[in-house]
C-alpha positions as a printed NumPy array, in Angstrom:
array([[ -38.841,  142.456,   -1.683],
       [ -42.046,  141.895,    0.117],
       [ -43.581,  141.268,   -3.223],
       [ -41.028,  138.627,   -4.234],
       [ -41.542,  136.846,   -0.999],
       [ -45.241,  136.803,   -1.52 ],
       [ -44.674,  135.671,   -5.204],
       [ -42.296,  133.15 ,   -3.934],
       [ -44.809,  131.965,   -1.27 ],
       [ -47.646,  131.723,   -3.768],
       [ -45.281,  129.942,   -6.144],
       [ -44.385,  127.42 ,   -3.438],
       [ -48.122,  126.941,   -2.373],
       [ -49.062,  126.466,   -6.064],
       [ -46.245,  123.946,   -6.386],
       [ -47.419,  122.133,   -3.296],
       [ -50.985,  122.099,   -4.51 ],
       [ -49.797,  120.663,   -7.819],
       [ -47.774,  118.085,   -6.158],
       [ -50.748,  117.175,   -4.054],
       [ -52.929,  116.961,   -7.124],
       [ -50.338,  114.719,   -8.872],
       [ -49.967,  112.49 ,   -5.543],
       [ -53.907,  112.449,   -5.329],
       [ -54.051,  111.475,   -9.227],
       [ -51.389,  108.804,   -8.622],
       [ -53.333,  107.371,   -5.645],
       [ -56.532,  107.491,   -7.722],
       [ -54.693,  105.618,  -10.53 ],
       [ -53.121,  103.158,   -8.073],
       [ -56.595,  102.451,   -6.575],
       [ -57.96 ,  101.884,  -10.049],
       [ -55.103,   99.572,  -10.753],
       [ -55.758,   97.669,   -7.423],
       [ -59.424,   97.437,   -8.179],
       [ -58.76 ,   96.074,  -11.892],
       [ -56.436,   93.529,  -10.639],
       [ -58.762,   92.417,   -7.934],
       [ -61.621,   92.275,  -10.674],
       [ -59.286,   90.26 ,  -12.874],
       [ -58.449,   87.819,  -10.13 ],
       [ -62.058,   87.49 ,   -9.188],
       [ -62.96 ,   86.719,  -12.802],
       [ -60.098,   84.028,  -13.033],
       [ -61.401,   82.323,   -9.871],
       [ -64.936,   82.525,  -11.172],
       [ -63.647,   80.845,  -14.609],
       [ -61.628,   78.212,  -12.719],
       [ -64.739,   77.349,  -10.642],
       [ -66.844,   77.01 ,  -13.703],
       [ -64.043,   74.832,  -15.393],
       [ -63.93 ,   72.744,  -12.142],
       [ -67.769,   72.459,  -12.089],
       [ -67.833,   71.342,  -15.743],
       [ -65.097,   68.824,  -15.073],
       [ -67.059,   67.48 ,  -12.163],
       [ -70.02 ,   67.234,  -14.192],
       [ -68.244,   65.496,  -17.077],
       [ -66.74 ,   62.932,  -14.705],
       [ -70.266,   62.348,  -13.189],
       [ -71.467,   61.751,  -16.674],
       [ -68.735,   59.43 ,  -17.421],
       [ -69.224,   57.574,  -14.4  ],
       [ -72.857,   57.365,  -14.964],
       [ -72.481,   56.222,  -18.52 ],
       [ -70.017,   53.578,  -17.231],
       [ -72.322,   52.289,  -14.598],
       [ -75.056,   52.044,  -17.14 ],
       [ -72.81 ,   50.159,  -19.735],
       [ -71.782,   47.878,  -16.801],
       [ -75.34 ,   47.167,  -15.716],
       [ -76.492,   46.54 ,  -19.239],
       [ -73.443,   44.077,  -19.643],
       [ -74.567,   42.36 ,  -16.514],
       [ -78.382,   42.296,  -17.601],
       [ -77.144,   40.976,  -20.972],
       [ -74.958,   38.055,  -19.288],
       [ -77.735,   37.125,  -16.934],
       [ -80.136,   36.894,  -20.06 ],
       [ -77.395,   34.729,  -21.774],
       [ -76.978,   32.694,  -18.798],
       [ -80.682,   32.159,  -18.374],
       [ -81.003,   31.144,  -22.099],
       [ -78.152,   28.803,  -21.608],
       [ -79.963,   27.134,  -18.646],
       [ -83.296,   26.95 ,  -20.473],
       [ -81.334,   25.176,  -23.515],
       [ -79.7  ,   22.703,  -21.08 ],
       [ -83.088,   22.122,  -19.549],
       [ -84.836,   21.331,  -22.91 ],
       [ -81.742,   19.282,  -23.891],
       [ -82.085,   17.243,  -20.732],
       [ -85.665,   16.809,  -21.102],
       [ -85.321,   15.787,  -24.721],
       [ -82.59 ,   13.312,  -23.71 ],
       [ -84.803,   11.855,  -20.895],
       [ -87.813,   11.602,  -23.281],
       [ -85.791,    9.887,  -25.783],
       [ -84.279,    7.375,  -23.154],
       [ -87.707,    6.672,  -21.847],
       [ -89.134,    6.083,  -25.36 ],
       [ -86.074,    3.729,  -26.145],
       [ -87.   ,    1.895,  -22.633],
       [ -90.704,    1.492,  -23.56 ],
       [ -89.661,    0.366,  -27.164],
       [ -87.35 ,   -2.268,  -25.499],
       [ -89.95 ,   -3.381,  -22.965],
       [ -92.593,   -3.624,  -25.979],
       [ -90.109,   -5.716,  -28.04 ],
       [ -89.477,   -8.153,  -24.829],
       [ -93.182,   -8.252,  -24.137],
       [ -93.724,   -9.112,  -27.892],
       [ -91.043,  -11.778,  -27.809],
       [ -92.392,  -13.242,  -24.598],
       [ -95.924,  -13.189,  -26.107],
       [ -94.63 ,  -15.12 ,  -29.081],
       [ -92.723,  -17.503,  -27.037],
       [ -95.73 ,  -18.222,  -24.967],
       [ -98.042,  -18.558,  -28.01 ],
       [ -95.416,  -20.974,  -29.434],
       [ -95.493,  -23.031,  -26.135],
       [ -99.299,  -22.974,  -26.09 ],
       [ -99.399,  -23.991,  -29.674],
       [ -96.853,  -26.702,  -29.183],
       [ -98.865,  -27.897,  -26.015],
       [-102.186,  -27.826,  -28.038],
       [-100.587,  -29.918,  -30.804],
       [ -98.995,  -32.252,  -28.548],
       [-102.41 ,  -32.451,  -26.738],
       [-104.199,  -33.117,  -30.   ],
       [-101.733,  -35.702,  -30.875],
       [-102.129,  -37.45 ,  -27.588],
       [-105.901,  -37.407,  -28.112],
       [-105.551,  -38.664,  -31.609],
       [-103.192,  -41.607,  -30.337],
       [-105.839,  -42.563,  -27.612],
       [-108.675,  -42.405,  -30.095],
       [-106.434,  -44.71 ,  -32.383],
       [-105.654,  -46.966,  -29.439]])
């Protein structure tokens, strides 16, 4: 009977040790699962951070390209405007030169007409004077 009690106690102790070993194994497995889940979450956070950084960089590149494009467009417009102003100045200068030339030609023509008129008057006066002198001589 004592032997049976001792065997029963040993069996109970053995069963308790096995249950503790199972419980310990389950705790280890639970800890490994928890650590694996934490690692997976950490990896996901890192991947999201990388993705967010890439998006920020892509946005910065897009904004820089847009700014460069706008700057280039402004420069091209400024050059075009400058060329238009220069062309307008050339046109105005050519127009002014043409008007000046026309005035000079008109003034030269008027002077030529005036000179011809004065020459004609002088010739008429000379002829009249000669005629008067001839008439005086004849008298």
